[in-house]
Structure formats: structure tokens, C-alpha cells
PQR file of N, CA, C, O and H, with PARSE charges and radii, in Angstrom:
ATOM      1  N   UNK A   1      -0.096 146.859  33.950 -0.4000 1.5000
ATOM      2  CA  UNK A   1      -1.589 147.340  34.423 -0.0000 2.0000
ATOM      3  C   UNK A   1      -1.843 147.982  33.314  0.5500 1.7000
ATOM      4  O   UNK A   1      -0.923 148.464  32.654 -0.5500 1.4000
ATOM      5  N   UNK A   2      -3.380 148.105  32.869 -0.4000 1.5000
ATOM      6  CA  UNK A   2      -3.790 149.168  31.695 -0.0000 2.0000
ATOM      7  C   UNK A   2      -5.587 149.385  32.570  0.5500 1.7000
ATOM      8  O   UNK A   2      -6.319 148.454  32.906 -0.5500 1.4000
ATOM      9  H   UNK A   2      -4.128 147.713  33.405  0.4000 1.0000
ATOM     10  N   UNK A   3      -5.806 150.523  32.698 -0.4000 1.5000
ATOM     11  CA  UNK A   3      -7.084 150.687  33.101 -0.0000 2.0000
ATOM     12  C   UNK A   3      -7.686 151.292  31.856  0.5500 1.7000
ATOM     13  O   UNK A   3      -7.241 152.218  31.177 -0.5500 1.4000
ATOM     14  H   UNK A   3      -5.211 151.279  32.425  0.4000 1.0000
ATOM     15  N   UNK A   4      -9.050 150.414  31.654 -0.4000 1.5000
ATOM     16  CA  UNK A   4      -9.694 151.134  30.474 -0.0000 2.0000
ATOM     17  C   UNK A   4     -10.009 152.424  30.890  0.5500 1.7000
ATOM     18  O   UNK A   4      -9.931 152.945  32.002 -0.5500 1.4000
ATOM     19  H   UNK A   4      -9.411 149.661  32.205  0.4000 1.0000
ATOM     20  N   UNK A   5     -10.483 152.973  29.507 -0.4000 1.5000
ATOM     21  CA  UNK A   5     -10.734 154.215  29.418 -0.0000 2.0000
ATOM     22  C   UNK A   5     -12.203 154.729  29.772  0.5500 1.7000
ATOM     23  O   UNK A   5     -13.080 153.977  29.346 -0.5500 1.4000
ATOM     24  H   UNK A   5     -10.546 152.550  28.604  0.4000 1.0000
ATOM     25  N   UNK A   6     -12.607 155.736  30.391 -0.4000 1.5000
ATOM     26  CA  UNK A   6     -13.997 156.031  30.922 -0.0000 2.0000
ATOM     27  C   UNK A   6     -15.083 155.705  29.582  0.5500 1.7000
ATOM     28  O   UNK A   6     -16.156 155.184  29.888 -0.5500 1.4000
ATOM     29  H   UNK A   6     -11.895 156.346  30.737  0.4000 1.0000
ATOM     30  N   UNK A   7     -14.915 155.893  28.647 -0.4000 1.5000
ATOM     31  CA  UNK A   7     -15.414 156.070  27.199 -0.0000 2.0000
ATOM     32  C   UNK A   7     -15.084 154.864  26.417  0.5500 1.7000
ATOM     33  O   UNK A   7     -14.275 155.048  25.508 -0.5500 1.4000
ATOM     34  H   UNK A   7     -14.043 156.316  28.399  0.4000 1.0000
ATOM     35  N   UNK A   8     -15.488 153.805  26.560 -0.4000 1.5000
ATOM     36  CA  UNK A   8     -15.203 152.572  25.929 -0.0000 2.0000
ATOM     37  C   UNK A   8     -15.483 152.611  24.160  0.5500 1.7000
ATOM     38  O   UNK A   8     -15.006 151.643  23.567 -0.5500 1.4000
ATOM     39  H   UNK A   8     -16.145 153.656  27.299  0.4000 1.0000
ATOM     40  N   UNK A   9     -15.969 153.303  23.586 -0.4000 1.5000
ATOM     41  CA  UNK A   9     -16.099 153.892  22.465 -0.0000 2.0000
ATOM     42  C   UNK A   9     -14.579 154.440  21.992  0.5500 1.7000
ATOM     43  O   UNK A   9     -14.046 154.364  20.885 -0.5500 1.4000
ATOM     44  H   UNK A   9     -16.356 154.090  24.067  0.4000 1.0000
ATOM     45  N   UNK A  10     -14.236 154.842  22.863 -0.4000 1.5000
ATOM     46  CA  UNK A  10     -12.702 155.746  22.566 -0.0000 2.0000
ATOM     47  C   UNK A  10     -11.507 154.093  22.234  0.5500 1.7000
ATOM     48  O   UNK A  10     -10.543 154.240  21.483 -0.5500 1.4000
ATOM     49  H   UNK A  10     -14.669 154.903  23.763  0.4000 1.0000
ATOM     50  N   UNK A  11     -11.697 153.112  22.691 -0.4000 1.5000
ATOM     51  CA  UNK A  11     -10.674 151.980  22.842 -0.0000 2.0000
ATOM     52  C   UNK A  11     -11.056 151.383  21.496  0.5500 1.7000
ATOM     53  O   UNK A  11     -12.063 150.896  20.983 -0.5500 1.4000
ATOM     54  H   UNK A  11     -12.481 152.992  23.301  0.4000 1.0000
ATOM     55  N   UNK A  12      -9.609 151.680  21.108 -0.4000 1.5000
ATOM     56  CA  UNK A  12      -9.278 150.976  19.674 -0.0000 2.0000
ATOM     57  C   UNK A  12      -8.592 150.108  19.210  0.5500 1.7000
ATOM     58  O   UNK A  12      -8.382 149.854  18.024 -0.5500 1.4000
ATOM     59  H   UNK A  12      -8.791 152.075  21.525  0.4000 1.0000
ATOM     60  N   UNK A  13      -7.975 149.307  20.681 -0.4000 1.5000
ATOM     61  CA  UNK A  13      -7.439 147.810  20.472 -0.0000 2.0000
ATOM     62  C   UNK A  13      -7.805 147.571  22.066  0.5500 1.7000
ATOM     63  O   UNK A  13      -7.921 148.483  22.885 -0.5500 1.4000
ATOM     64  H   UNK A  13      -8.146 149.513  21.645  0.4000 1.0000
ATOM     65  N   UNK A  14      -7.981 146.006  22.375 -0.4000 1.5000
ATOM     66  CA  UNK A  14      -8.068 145.693  23.971 -0.0000 2.0000
ATOM     67  C   UNK A  14      -6.805 144.883  24.027  0.5500 1.7000
ATOM     68  O   UNK A  14      -6.488 144.584  25.178 -0.5500 1.4000
ATOM     69  H   UNK A  14      -7.887 145.265  21.710  0.4000 1.0000
ATOM     70  N   UNK A  15      -5.957 144.424  23.031 -0.4000 1.5000
ATOM     71  CA  UNK A  15      -4.867 143.577  23.262 -0.0000 2.0000
ATOM     72  C   UNK A  15      -3.748 144.555  23.085  0.5500 1.7000
ATOM     73  O   UNK A  15      -3.860 145.474  22.273 -0.5500 1.4000
ATOM     74  H   UNK A  15      -6.215 144.666  22.096  0.4000 1.0000
ATOM     75  N   UNK A  16      -2.766 144.407  23.750 -0.4000 1.5000
ATOM     76  CA  UNK A  16      -1.324 145.092  23.624 -0.0000 2.0000
ATOM     77  C   UNK A  16      -0.468 143.689  23.105  0.5500 1.7000
ATOM     78  O   UNK A  16      -0.762 142.502  23.241 -0.5500 1.4000
ATOM     79  H   UNK A  16      -2.675 143.661  24.409  0.4000 1.0000
ATOM     80  N   UNK A  17       0.629 144.294  22.502 -0.4000 1.5000
ATOM     81  CA  UNK A  17       1.857 143.787  22.329 -0.0000 2.0000
ATOM     82  C   UNK A  17       2.508 143.168  23.419  0.5500 1.7000
ATOM     83  O   UNK A  17       2.569 143.686  24.534 -0.5500 1.4000
ATOM     84  H   UNK A  17       0.868 145.258  22.392  0.4000 1.0000
ATOM     85  N   UNK A  18       3.052 141.943  23.092 -0.4000 1.5000
ATOM     86  CA  UNK A  18       3.803 141.370  24.216 -0.0000 2.0000
ATOM     87  C   UNK A  18       5.379 142.450  24.897  0.5500 1.7000
ATOM     88  O   UNK A  18       6.165 143.002  24.128 -0.5500 1.4000
ATOM     89  H   UNK A  18       3.002 141.522  22.187  0.4000 1.0000
ATOM     90  N   UNK A  19       5.480 142.504  26.255 -0.4000 1.5000
ATOM     91  CA  UNK A  19       6.228 142.866  26.295 -0.0000 2.0000
ATOM     92  C   UNK A  19       8.003 141.931  26.024  0.5500 1.7000
ATOM     93  O   UNK A  19       8.067 140.933  25.307 -0.5500 1.4000
ATOM     94  H   UNK A  19       4.842 142.056  26.880  0.4000 1.0000
ATOM     95  N   UNK A  20       9.093 142.442  26.653 -0.4000 1.5000
ATOM     96  CA  UNK A  20      10.224 141.553  26.110 -0.0000 2.0000
ATOM     97  C   UNK A  20      10.382 140.567  27.138  0.5500 1.7000
ATOM     98  O   UNK A  20      11.338 139.802  27.012 -0.5500 1.4000
ATOM     99  H   UNK A  20       9.042 143.253  27.236  0.4000 1.0000
ATOM    100  N   UNK A  21       9.602 140.432  28.170 -0.4000 1.5000
ATOM    101  CA  UNK A  21       9.283 139.309  29.015 -0.0000 2.0000
ATOM    102  C   UNK A  21       8.429 138.462  28.508  0.5500 1.7000
ATOM    103  O   UNK A  21       8.430 137.283  28.862 -0.5500 1.4000
ATOM    104  H   UNK A  21       8.826 141.054  28.273  0.4000 1.0000
ATOM    105  N   UNK A  22       7.376 139.061  27.392 -0.4000 1.5000
ATOM    106  CA  UNK A  22       6.510 137.594  27.237 -0.0000 2.0000
ATOM    107  C   UNK A  22       5.115 137.903  27.787  0.5500 1.7000
ATOM    108  O   UNK A  22       4.190 137.268  27.281 -0.5500 1.4000
ATOM    109  H   UNK A  22       7.375 140.018  27.105  0.4000 1.0000
ATOM    110  N   UNK A  23       4.805 138.861  28.834 -0.4000 1.5000
ATOM    111  CA  UNK A  23       3.741 138.677  29.676 -0.0000 2.0000
ATOM    112  C   UNK A  23       3.158 139.386  28.632  0.5500 1.7000
ATOM    113  O   UNK A  23       3.764 139.867  27.674 -0.5500 1.4000
ATOM    114  H   UNK A  23       5.557 139.377  29.245  0.4000 1.0000
ATOM    115  N   UNK A  24       1.751 139.444  28.882 -0.4000 1.5000
ATOM    116  CA  UNK A  24       0.662 140.206  28.203 -0.0000 2.0000
ATOM    117  C   UNK A  24       0.033 141.241  28.846  0.5500 1.7000
ATOM    118  O   UNK A  24      -0.380 140.888  29.951 -0.5500 1.4000
ATOM    119  H   UNK A  24       1.259 139.053  29.660  0.4000 1.0000
ATOM    120  N   UNK A  25      -0.203 142.415  28.567 -0.4000 1.5000
ATOM    121  CA  UNK A  25      -0.607 143.395  29.418 -0.0000 2.0000
ATOM    122  C   UNK A  25      -2.288 142.963  29.155  0.5500 1.7000
ATOM    123  O   UNK A  25      -2.857 142.537  28.150 -0.5500 1.4000
ATOM    124  H   UNK A  25       0.133 142.702  27.670  0.4000 1.0000
ATOM    125  N   UNK A  26      -2.896 143.353  30.847 -0.4000 1.5000
ATOM    126  CA  UNK A  26      -4.474 142.840  30.080 -0.0000 2.0000
ATOM    127  C   UNK A  26      -5.040 143.974  31.449  0.5500 1.7000
ATOM    128  O   UNK A  26      -4.422 144.326  32.454 -0.5500 1.4000
ATOM    129  H   UNK A  26      -2.433 143.699  31.663  0.4000 1.0000
ATOM    130  N   UNK A  27      -6.404 144.322  30.997 -0.4000 1.5000
ATOM    131  CA  UNK A  27      -7.454 145.011  31.315 -0.0000 2.0000
ATOM    132  C   UNK A  27      -7.643 144.565  32.932  0.5500 1.7000
ATOM    133  O   UNK A  27      -8.089 143.418  32.903 -0.5500 1.4000
ATOM    134  H   UNK A  27      -6.906 144.036  30.181  0.4000 1.0000
ATOM    135  N   UNK A  28      -7.513 144.931  34.085 -0.4000 1.5000
ATOM    136  CA  UNK A  28      -7.892 144.656  35.218 -0.0000 2.0000
ATOM    137  C   UNK A  28      -8.683 146.049  35.995  0.5500 1.7000
ATOM    138  O   UNK A  28      -8.555 147.207  35.600 -0.5500 1.4000
ATOM    139  H   UNK A  28      -7.150 145.863  34.108  0.4000 1.0000
ATOM    140  N   UNK A  29      -9.469 145.634  37.119 -0.4000 1.5000
ATOM    141  CA  UNK A  29     -10.076 146.367  37.727 -0.0000 2.0000
ATOM    142  C   UNK A  29      -9.570 146.836  38.819  0.5500 1.7000
ATOM    143  O   UNK A  29     -10.157 147.654  39.527 -0.5500 1.4000
ATOM    144  H   UNK A  29      -9.572 144.693  37.440  0.4000 1.0000
ATOM    145  N   UNK A  30      -8.267 146.294  39.096 -0.4000 1.5000
ATOM    146  CA  UNK A  30      -7.475 146.650  40.441 -0.0000 2.0000
ATOM    147  C   UNK A  30      -6.321 146.068  40.224  0.5500 1.7000
ATOM    148  O   UNK A  30      -6.112 145.324  39.265 -0.5500 1.4000
ATOM    149  H   UNK A  30      -7.790 145.629  38.521  0.4000 1.0000
ATOM    150  N   UNK A  31      -5.195 146.469  41.406 -0.4000 1.5000
ATOM    151  CA  UNK A  31      -4.041 146.376  40.964 -0.0000 2.0000
ATOM    152  C   UNK A  31      -3.389 146.512  42.239  0.5500 1.7000
ATOM    153  O   UNK A  31      -3.718 147.577  42.761 -0.5500 1.4000
ATOM    154  H   UNK A  31      -5.365 147.073  42.185  0.4000 1.0000
ATOM    155  N   UNK A  32      -2.364 145.649  43.136 -0.4000 1.5000
ATOM    156  CA  UNK A  32      -1.795 145.850  44.089 -0.0000 2.0000
ATOM    157  C   UNK A  32      -0.430 146.796  43.675  0.5500 1.7000
ATOM    158  O   UNK A  32       0.299 146.367  42.779 -0.5500 1.4000
ATOM    159  H   UNK A  32      -2.097 144.783  42.712  0.4000 1.0000
ATOM    160  N   UNK A  33      -0.144 147.917  44.255 -0.4000 1.5000
ATOM    161  CA  UNK A  33       1.232 148.407  43.801 -0.0000 2.0000
ATOM    162  C   UNK A  33       1.633 148.871  45.103  0.5500 1.7000
ATOM    163  O   UNK A  33       0.863 149.473  45.851 -0.5500 1.4000
ATOM    164  H   UNK A  33      -0.736 148.265  44.982  0.4000 1.0000
ATOM    165  N   UNK A  34       3.095 148.539  45.443 -0.4000 1.5000
ATOM    166  CA  UNK A  34       3.599 149.436  46.462 -0.0000 2.0000
ATOM    167  C   UNK A  34       3.015 149.327  47.592  0.5500 1.7000
ATOM    168  O   UNK A  34       3.112 150.239  48.413 -0.5500 1.4000
ATOM    169  H   UNK A  34       3.720 148.050  44.835  0.4000 1.0000
ATOM    170  N   UNK A  35       2.132 147.931  47.915 -0.4000 1.5000
ATOM    171  CA  UNK A  35       1.379 147.553  49.261 -0.0000 2.0000
ATOM    172  C   UNK A  35      -0.160 148.885  49.197  0.5500 1.7000
ATOM    173  O   UNK A  35      -0.933 149.183  50.107 -0.5500 1.4000
ATOM    174  H   UNK A  35       2.054 147.190  47.248  0.4000 1.0000
ATOM    175  N   UNK A  36      -0.120 149.275  48.121 -0.4000 1.5000
ATOM    176  CA  UNK A  36      -1.798 150.030  48.094 -0.0000 2.0000
ATOM    177  C   UNK A  36      -1.898 149.444  46.812  0.5500 1.7000
ATOM    178  O   UNK A  36      -1.154 149.010  45.932 -0.5500 1.4000
ATOM    179  H   UNK A  36       0.508 149.033  47.381  0.4000 1.0000
ATOM    180  N   UNK A  37      -3.646 149.666  47.148 -0.4000 1.5000
ATOM    181  CA  UNK A  37      -4.635 149.047  45.913 -0.0000 2.0000
ATOM    182  C   UNK A  37      -5.276 150.097  45.289  0.5500 1.7000
ATOM    183  O   UNK A  37      -6.160 150.753  45.840 -0.5500 1.4000
ATOM    184  H   UNK A  37      -4.250 150.018  47.863  0.4000 1.0000
ATOM    185  N   UNK A  38      -4.818 150.320  44.002 -0.4000 1.5000
ATOM    186  CA  UNK A  38      -5.092 150.830  42.830 -0.0000 2.0000
ATOM    187  C   UNK A  38      -6.083 150.338  42.213  0.5500 1.7000
ATOM    188  O   UNK A  38      -5.882 149.280  41.618 -0.5500 1.4000
ATOM    189  H   UNK A  38      -4.100 149.788  43.554  0.4000 1.0000
ATOM    190  N   UNK A  39      -7.693 151.059  42.157 -0.4000 1.5000
ATOM    191  CA  UNK A  39      -8.649 150.452  41.204 -0.0000 2.0000
ATOM    192  C   UNK A  39      -8.811 151.656  39.773  0.5500 1.7000
ATOM    193  O   UNK A  39      -8.255 152.754  39.767 -0.5500 1.4000
ATOM    194  H   UNK A  39      -7.857 151.919  42.640  0.4000 1.0000
ATOM    195  N   UNK A  40      -9.514 151.230  38.875 -0.4000 1.5000
ATOM    196  CA  UNK A  40      -9.781 151.439  37.682 -0.0000 2.0000
ATOM    197  C   UNK A  40     -10.557 152.783  38.168  0.5500 1.7000
ATOM    198  O   UNK A  40     -10.506 153.593  37.243 -0.5500 1.4000
ATOM    199  H   UNK A  40      -9.966 150.338  38.880  0.4000 1.0000
ATOM    200  N   UNK A  41     -11.153 153.233  39.121 -0.4000 1.5000
ATOM    201  CA  UNK A  41     -12.008 154.432  39.048 -0.0000 2.0000
ATOM    202  C   UNK A  41     -11.234 155.111  39.754  0.5500 1.7000
ATOM    203  O   UNK A  41     -11.630 156.259  39.955 -0.5500 1.4000
ATOM    204  H   UNK A  41     -11.194 152.575  39.873  0.4000 1.0000
ATOM    205  N   UNK A  42      -9.866 154.715  40.403 -0.4000 1.5000
ATOM    206  CA  UNK A  42      -9.528 155.839  40.986 -0.0000 2.0000
ATOM    207  C   UNK A  42      -9.407 156.216  42.338  0.5500 1.7000
ATOM    208  O   UNK A  42      -8.705 157.133  42.766 -0.5500 1.4000
ATOM    209  H   UNK A  42      -9.545 153.782  40.240  0.4000 1.0000
ATOM    210  N   UNK A  43     -10.319 155.261  43.157 -0.4000 1.5000
ATOM    211  CA  UNK A  43     -11.203 155.037  44.526 -0.0000 2.0000
ATOM    212  C   UNK A  43      -9.750 154.260  45.478  0.5500 1.7000
ATOM    213  O   UNK A  43      -8.945 153.414  45.088 -0.5500 1.4000
ATOM    214  H   UNK A  43     -10.889 154.517  42.809  0.4000 1.0000
ATOM    215  N   UNK A  44      -9.856 154.935  46.766 -0.4000 1.5000
ATOM    216  CA  UNK A  44      -8.851 153.695  47.598 -0.0000 2.0000
ATOM    217  C   UNK A  44      -9.885 153.664  48.258  0.5500 1.7000
ATOM    218  O   UNK A  44      -9.620 154.118  49.371 -0.5500 1.4000
ATOM    219  H   UNK A  44     -10.510 155.623  47.082  0.4000 1.0000
ATOM    220  N   UNK A  45     -11.135 153.321  48.174 -0.4000 1.5000
ATOM    221  CA  UNK A  45     -11.857 152.628  48.969 -0.0000 2.0000
ATOM    222  C   UNK A  45     -11.455 150.899  49.799  0.5500 1.7000
ATOM    223  O   UNK A  45     -11.495 150.387  50.918 -0.5500 1.4000
ATOM    224  H   UNK A  45     -11.351 152.953  47.270  0.4000 1.0000
ATOM    225  N   UNK A  46     -11.116 150.567  48.520 -0.4000 1.5000
ATOM    226  CA  UNK A  46     -10.644 149.147  48.525 -0.0000 2.0000
ATOM    227  C   UNK A  46      -9.438 149.147  49.599  0.5500 1.7000
ATOM    228  O   UNK A  46      -9.385 148.309  50.500 -0.5500 1.4000
ATOM    229  H   UNK A  46     -11.083 150.983  47.611  0.4000 1.0000
ATOM    230  N   UNK A  47      -8.567 150.066  49.439 -0.4000 1.5000
ATOM    231  CA  UNK A  47      -7.546 150.211  50.267 -0.0000 2.0000
ATOM    232  C   UNK A  47      -7.552 150.349  51.923  0.5500 1.7000
ATOM    233  O   UNK A  47      -6.876 149.925  52.860 -0.5500 1.4000
ATOM    234  H   UNK A  47      -8.610 150.747  48.708  0.4000 1.0000
ATOM    235  N   UNK A  48      -8.970 151.378  51.685 -0.4000 1.5000
ATOM    236  CA  UNK A  48      -9.217 151.944  53.214 -0.0000 2.0000
ATOM    237  C   UNK A  48      -9.786 150.429  53.776  0.5500 1.7000
ATOM    238  O   UNK A  48      -9.577 150.161  54.959 -0.5500 1.4000
ATOM    239  H   UNK A  48      -9.520 151.723  50.924  0.4000 1.0000
ATOM    240  N   UNK A  49     -10.270 149.768  53.195 -0.4000 1.5000
ATOM    241  CA  UNK A  49     -11.008 148.628  53.870 -0.0000 2.0000
ATOM    242  C   UNK A  49     -10.268 147.461  54.121  0.5500 1.7000
ATOM    243  O   UNK A  49     -10.635 146.602  54.923 -0.5500 1.4000
ATOM    244  H   UNK A  49     -10.439 149.986  52.234  0.4000 1.0000
ATOM    245  N   UNK A  50      -9.052 147.395  53.342 -0.4000 1.5000
ATOM    246  CA  UNK A  50      -7.898 146.670  53.796 -0.0000 2.0000
ATOM    247  C   UNK A  50      -7.156 146.856  54.957  0.5500 1.7000
ATOM    248  O   UNK A  50      -6.831 145.917  55.684 -0.5500 1.4000
ATOM    249  H   UNK A  50      -8.754 148.092  52.690  0.4000 1.0000
ATOM    250  N   UNK A  51      -6.800 148.314  55.224 -0.4000 1.5000
ATOM    251  CA  UNK A  51      -6.249 148.666  56.427 -0.0000 2.0000
ATOM    252  C   UNK A  51      -7.087 148.757  57.241  0.5500 1.7000
ATOM    253  O   UNK A  51      -6.535 148.332  58.256 -0.5500 1.4000
ATOM    254  H   UNK A  51      -7.065 149.076  54.633  0.4000 1.0000
ATOM    255  N   UNK A  52      -8.640 149.187  57.637 -0.4000 1.5000
ATOM    256  CA  UNK A  52      -9.436 148.720  58.889 -0.0000 2.0000
ATOM    257  C   UNK A  52      -9.165 147.189  59.157  0.5500 1.7000
ATOM    258  O   UNK A  52      -8.538 146.711  60.102 -0.5500 1.4000
ATOM    259  H   UNK A  52      -9.089 149.532  56.813  0.4000 1.0000
ATOM    260  N   UNK A  53      -9.719 146.591  58.211 -0.4000 1.5000
ATOM    261  CA  UNK A  53      -9.555 144.888  58.607 -0.0000 2.0000
ATOM    262  C   UNK A  53      -7.782 144.738  59.370  0.5500 1.7000
ATOM    263  O   UNK A  53      -7.573 144.437  60.545 -0.5500 1.4000
ATOM    264  H   UNK A  53     -10.228 146.980  57.443  0.4000 1.0000
ATOM    265  N   UNK A  54      -6.827 145.006  58.443 -0.4000 1.5000
ATOM    266  CA  UNK A  54      -5.790 144.876  59.394 -0.0000 2.0000
ATOM    267  C   UNK A  54      -5.311 145.478  60.742  0.5500 1.7000
ATOM    268  O   UNK A  54      -4.319 145.132  61.383 -0.5500 1.4000
ATOM    269  H   UNK A  54      -6.996 145.250  57.489  0.4000 1.0000
ATOM    270  N   UNK A  55      -6.233 146.471  61.055 -0.4000 1.5000
ATOM    271  CA  UNK A  55      -6.523 147.247  62.151 -0.0000 2.0000
ATOM    272  C   UNK A  55      -6.971 146.337  63.317  0.5500 1.7000
ATOM    273  O   UNK A  55      -6.560 146.048  64.440 -0.5500 1.4000
ATOM    274  H   UNK A  55      -7.039 146.752  60.534  0.4000 1.0000
ATOM    275  N   UNK A  56      -7.937 146.047  62.569 -0.4000 1.5000
ATOM    276  CA  UNK A  56      -9.149 145.090  63.886 -0.0000 2.0000
ATOM    277  C   UNK A  56      -8.251 143.629  64.054  0.5500 1.7000
ATOM    278  O   UNK A  56      -8.260 143.116  65.173 -0.5500 1.4000
ATOM    279  H   UNK A  56      -8.270 146.282  61.656  0.4000 1.0000
ATOM    280  N   UNK A  57      -7.581 143.046  63.101 -0.4000 1.5000
ATOM    281  CA  UNK A  57      -6.762 142.036  63.474 -0.0000 2.0000
ATOM    282  C   UNK A  57      -5.343 142.533  64.088  0.5500 1.7000
ATOM    283  O   UNK A  57      -4.694 141.644  64.641 -0.5500 1.4000
ATOM    284  H   UNK A  57      -7.574 143.463  62.192  0.4000 1.0000
ATOM    285  N   UNK A  58      -4.873 143.605  64.070 -0.4000 1.5000
ATOM    286  CA  UNK A  58      -3.645 143.942  64.869 -0.0000 2.0000
ATOM    287  C   UNK A  58      -4.262 143.954  66.679  0.5500 1.7000
ATOM    288  O   UNK A  58      -3.790 143.409  67.677 -0.5500 1.4000
ATOM    289  H   UNK A  58      -5.400 144.327  63.621  0.4000 1.0000
ATOM    290  N   UNK A  59      -5.262 144.668  66.531 -0.4000 1.5000
ATOM    291  CA  UNK A  59      -6.062 144.703  68.045 -0.0000 2.0000
ATOM    292  C   UNK A  59      -6.467 143.942  68.487  0.5500 1.7000
ATOM    293  O   UNK A  59      -6.392 143.871  69.714 -0.5500 1.4000
ATOM    294  H   UNK A  59      -5.645 145.112  65.721  0.4000 1.0000
ATOM    295  N   UNK A  60      -7.136 142.925  67.731 -0.4000 1.5000
ATOM    296  CA  UNK A  60      -7.644 141.830  68.447 -0.0000 2.0000
ATOM    297  C   UNK A  60      -6.160 140.799  68.737  0.5500 1.7000
ATOM    298  O   UNK A  60      -6.193 139.859  69.531 -0.5500 1.4000
ATOM    299  H   UNK A  60      -7.197 142.982  66.734  0.4000 1.0000
ATOM    300  N   UNK A  61      -5.102 141.121  68.066 -0.4000 1.5000
ATOM    301  CA  UNK A  61      -4.103 140.209  68.416 -0.0000 2.0000
ATOM    302  C   UNK A  61      -3.575 140.886  69.875  0.5500 1.7000
ATOM    303  O   UNK A  61      -3.447 140.177  70.873 -0.5500 1.4000
ATOM    304  H   UNK A  61      -5.076 141.885  67.421  0.4000 1.0000
ATOM    305  N   UNK A  62      -3.342 142.037  69.884 -0.4000 1.5000
ATOM    306  CA  UNK A  62      -2.974 142.731  70.998 -0.0000 2.0000
ATOM    307  C   UNK A  62      -4.051 142.527  72.310  0.5500 1.7000
ATOM    308  O   UNK A  62      -3.584 142.607  73.446 -0.5500 1.4000
ATOM    309  H   UNK A  62      -3.446 142.613  69.072  0.4000 1.0000
ATOM    310  N   UNK A  63      -5.149 142.327  72.163 -0.4000 1.5000
ATOM    311  CA  UNK A  63      -6.097 142.237  73.201 -0.0000 2.0000
ATOM    312  C   UNK A  63      -5.916 140.782  73.513  0.5500 1.7000
ATOM    313  O   UNK A  63      -5.927 140.647  74.737 -0.5500 1.4000
ATOM    314  H   UNK A  63      -5.528 142.262  71.240  0.4000 1.0000
ATOM    315  N   UNK A  64      -5.754 139.643  72.894 -0.4000 1.5000
ATOM    316  CA  UNK A  64      -5.542 138.429  73.274 -0.0000 2.0000
ATOM    317  C   UNK A  64      -4.175 137.983  73.885  0.5500 1.7000
ATOM    318  O   UNK A  64      -4.017 136.995  74.602 -0.5500 1.4000
ATOM    319  H   UNK A  64      -5.745 139.753  71.900  0.4000 1.0000
ATOM    320  N   UNK A  65      -3.209 138.868  73.486 -0.4000 1.5000
ATOM    321  CA  UNK A  65      -2.098 138.930  73.923 -0.0000 2.0000
ATOM    322  C   UNK A  65      -1.777 139.600  75.783  0.5500 1.7000
ATOM    323  O   UNK A  65      -1.081 139.172  76.703 -0.5500 1.4000
ATOM    324  H   UNK A  65      -3.338 139.671  72.903  0.4000 1.0000
ATOM    325  N   UNK A  66      -2.468 140.509  75.672 -0.4000 1.5000
ATOM    326  CA  UNK A  66      -2.762 141.466  76.496 -0.0000 2.0000
ATOM    327  C   UNK A  66      -3.659 141.509  77.719  0.5500 1.7000
ATOM    328  O   UNK A  66      -3.305 142.103  78.737 -0.5500 1.4000
ATOM    329  H   UNK A  66      -3.034 140.856  74.924  0.4000 1.0000
ATOM    330  N   UNK A  67      -4.689 140.949  77.630 -0.4000 1.5000
ATOM    331  CA  UNK A  67      -5.938 140.501  78.161 -0.0000 2.0000
ATOM    332  C   UNK A  67      -5.938 140.573  79.631  0.5500 1.7000
ATOM    333  O   UNK A  67      -6.804 141.245  80.192 -0.5500 1.4000
ATOM    334  H   UNK A  67      -4.977 140.466  76.804  0.4000 1.0000
ATOM    335  N   UNK A  68      -4.988 139.901  80.342 -0.4000 1.5000
ATOM    336  CA  UNK A  68      -4.836 139.861  81.681 -0.0000 2.0000
ATOM    337  C   UNK A  68      -4.453 141.217  82.316  0.5500 1.7000
ATOM    338  O   UNK A  68      -4.761 141.346  83.501 -0.5500 1.4000
ATOM    339  H   UNK A  68      -4.285 139.356  79.885  0.4000 1.0000
ATOM    340  N   UNK A  69      -3.729 142.410  81.608 -0.4000 1.5000
ATOM    341  CA  UNK A  69      -3.596 143.697  82.053 -0.0000 2.0000
ATOM    342  C   UNK A  69      -4.991 144.486  81.864  0.5500 1.7000
ATOM    343  O   UNK A  69      -4.866 145.478  82.583 -0.5500 1.4000
ATOM    344  H   UNK A  69      -3.479 142.305  80.646  0.4000 1.0000
ATOM    345  N   UNK A  70      -6.421 144.535  81.169 -0.4000 1.5000
ATOM    346  CA  UNK A  70      -6.941 144.903  81.525 -0.0000 2.0000
ATOM    347  C   UNK A  70      -7.567 144.207  82.835  0.5500 1.7000
ATOM    348  O   UNK A  70      -8.204 144.951  83.580 -0.5500 1.4000
ATOM    349  H   UNK A  70      -6.523 143.729  80.586  0.4000 1.0000
ATOM    350  N   UNK A  71      -7.463 143.015  83.144 -0.4000 1.5000
ATOM    351  CA  UNK A  71      -8.099 142.306  84.214 -0.0000 2.0000
ATOM    352  C   UNK A  71      -7.456 142.918  85.625  0.5500 1.7000
ATOM    353  O   UNK A  71      -8.273 143.120  86.523 -0.5500 1.4000
ATOM    354  H   UNK A  71      -6.946 142.410  82.538  0.4000 1.0000
ATOM    355  N   UNK A  72      -6.189 143.198  85.868 -0.4000 1.5000
ATOM    356  CA  UNK A  72      -5.531 143.985  86.618 -0.0000 2.0000
ATOM    357  C   UNK A  72      -5.737 145.179  86.893  0.5500 1.7000
ATOM    358  O   UNK A  72      -5.591 145.597  88.042 -0.5500 1.4000
ATOM    359  H   UNK A  72      -5.525 143.033  85.138  0.4000 1.0000
ATOM    360  N   UNK A  73      -6.241 146.205  85.549 -0.4000 1.5000
ATOM    361  CA  UNK A  73      -6.702 147.601  85.893 -0.0000 2.0000
ATOM    362  C   UNK A  73      -8.112 147.638  86.363  0.5500 1.7000
ATOM    363  O   UNK A  73      -8.577 148.732  86.681 -0.5500 1.4000
ATOM    364  H   UNK A  73      -6.360 145.865  84.616  0.4000 1.0000
ATOM    365  N   UNK A  74      -8.963 146.398  86.456 -0.4000 1.5000
ATOM    366  CA  UNK A  74     -10.439 146.818  86.962 -0.0000 2.0000
ATOM    367  C   UNK A  74     -10.626 146.103  88.459  0.5500 1.7000
ATOM    368  O   UNK A  74     -11.672 146.255  89.089 -0.5500 1.4000
ATOM    369  H   UNK A  74      -8.586 145.509  86.197  0.4000 1.0000
TER
END
């Protein structure tokens, strides 16, 4: 993964030589590494949004699984 420089005028080459495995490095806006989303502007907003969606999914699962407990308490 290669992050583009903030000042594109400083870029001297957009293509890089191949690695030993034969894959080519490309400029990308974001990349998932070790479970976290890394963006080219070094913001973690995308990763936070992903975690919020995951939390909602888990809460909805628990609520659907144990909704009868709430009925017993009320």
C-alpha cells in the first residue's frame, strides 16, 4: 500500500517496481490492516463507522435472541 503525498507536485513516479511476488504496488485511498481501516488522510472515521455498525448488529442480535427477558421484567 502506498499513500499519495499531500503535494502531488512532489510525485516523481506513480508506478513502482514489482515486488518479488510479482504484485504491483498501487496508490489506494484506504486499506484494512490488522483489523483497522487506514486511510490516506490518516483519519480513523471510516474505522469508527465500521465499529458502530458492528455494535448495532451485535445489539440487534442480542435483542432478538433475548427479547423475552425484557418482557418478563416489565
